[in-house]
C-alpha positions in Angstrom: 126.2 154.2 55.1 128.3 154.7 58.4 128.5 158.6 59.3 130.6 159.8 62.2 131.2 164.0 63.7 134.3 165.1 62.9 135.4 168.3 64.3 138.1 170.8 63.5 139.6 172.8 67.0 141.6 176.4 66.5 143.2 177.5 70.6 145.4 177.5 72.7 147.0 173.8 74.8 145.7 174.9 78.3 149.1 172.2 79.6 151.7 170.1 77.7 151.2 167.1 76.5 151.4 163.9 78.4 152.1 160.1 76.2 152.0 157.2 77.5 153.1 153.5 75.9 151.0 150.9 75.3 152.6 147.1 75.4 153.0 147.5 71.4 154.5 150.1 71.9 152.4 152.8 70.5 152.2 155.6 71.7 149.4 157.6 73.2 149.4 161.4 73.1 146.7 163.2 75.3 146.1 167.2 75.2 143.9 170.1 76.3 142.5 172.7 74.4 141.7 176.4 75.4 138.6 177.4 72.5 138.0 181.3 73.8 134.9 183.1 71.8 133.5 186.2 72.0 131.6 189.0 70.6 131.1 193.2 70.1 127.6 193.9 72.0 126.0 197.1 69.9 128.3 199.5 72.1 131.5 198.3 70.3 132.7 196.8 73.5 134.1 193.5 72.9 131.8 190.4 75.5 133.8 187.3 76.5 132.4 183.9 76.2 133.0 181.2 78.6 136.1 178.9 77.5 135.3 175.7 76.2 138.3 172.8 76.9 138.5 170.2 73.9 139.9 167.1 75.5 141.9 165.4 72.6 144.3 162.4 72.4 146.3 161.0 68.9 148.1 158.1 68.3 151.7 157.5 67.2 152.1 161.4 67.2 156.0 161.8 65.5 158.0 163.2 68.2 158.8 166.7 66.1 155.6 167.1 66.7 154.6 166.7 69.9 158.0 168.2 71.5 155.8 171.4 70.0 152.7 171.0 72.3 153.5 173.2 75.3 151.4 175.3 77.5 150.0 177.8 75.7 151.4 177.2 72.3 148.2 177.8 69.4 146.6 174.4 68.0 144.8 173.4 64.7 143.0 170.1 65.0 141.2 167.7 63.3 139.5 164.6 64.0 136.6 162.3 65.2 134.3 163.0 68.0 134.2 160.6 70.0 132.1 159.6 73.1 133.2 157.5 76.9 130.9 156.4 79.4 131.9 155.6 82.6 130.0 155.4 86.4 130.8 157.4 88.9 132.9 155.5 91.9 130.7 158.1 94.5 127.9 158.8 93.2 127.0 156.1 90.7 125.8 157.8 88.5 126.7 157.6 84.2 129.1 159.3 83.1 129.7 160.8 79.6 132.5 163.1 77.6 133.6 163.7 74.7 136.4 163.6 73.0 138.9 164.2 70.0 140.3 161.7 68.5 142.7 163.2 65.8 144.1 163.2 62.9 145.9 165.8 61.9 147.6 168.9 63.6 148.9 171.8 63.1 151.4 173.8 65.2 151.9 177.0 65.0 154.7 179.3 66.7 154.1 180.9 69.8 155.3 184.2 69.0 154.2 185.1 65.7 150.2 183.2 65.8 148.8 185.5 64.0 150.8 185.4 60.8 150.5 181.1 60.7 153.8 180.9 60.7 154.0 176.5 60.4 155.9 174.5 63.0 155.4 171.4 61.9 152.2 169.4 60.5 150.9 166.3 60.9 148.4 164.1 58.8 147.7 160.7 60.4 146.9 157.8 57.4 143.9 158.1 56.7 141.4 154.2 56.6 140.0 153.7 53.3 136.3 153.8 52.4 135.2 152.1 49.9 131.6 154.7 48.5 129.0 153.6 46.2 128.1 155.7 43.4 124.5 156.5 44.4 123.2 157.3 40.6 119.2 158.3 41.8 120.5 161.2 43.8 119.5 164.5 42.6 122.8 166.8 42.4 
């Protein structure tokens, strides 16, 4: 059975989106999400962890949603994790990076992000998957 890595990310856009058009007119929208995390130590002080940046790309993202993807806005995205490989032109070393191929986007209002008031949501059509029933499973 095929497998894949799926991830949900909640964070703020580090820059506005960039959309490039392919020859067939399909738009590919790229953006980066900053995810900040931390914890309270024993004395009750907040300790911040380094920010994690998640590179995202979405195909055929609707204009209404795409136009809301501005720097600093809170978003939740879901998608498939993909690994890209290339050879560094300067050093010749193999390089890799993970990128999120977005399947769902929720954009929250920038001024009231804690209230979770939606500006827009877009789900992309999922591919139909055939799942065979396995009667040998113990649950």
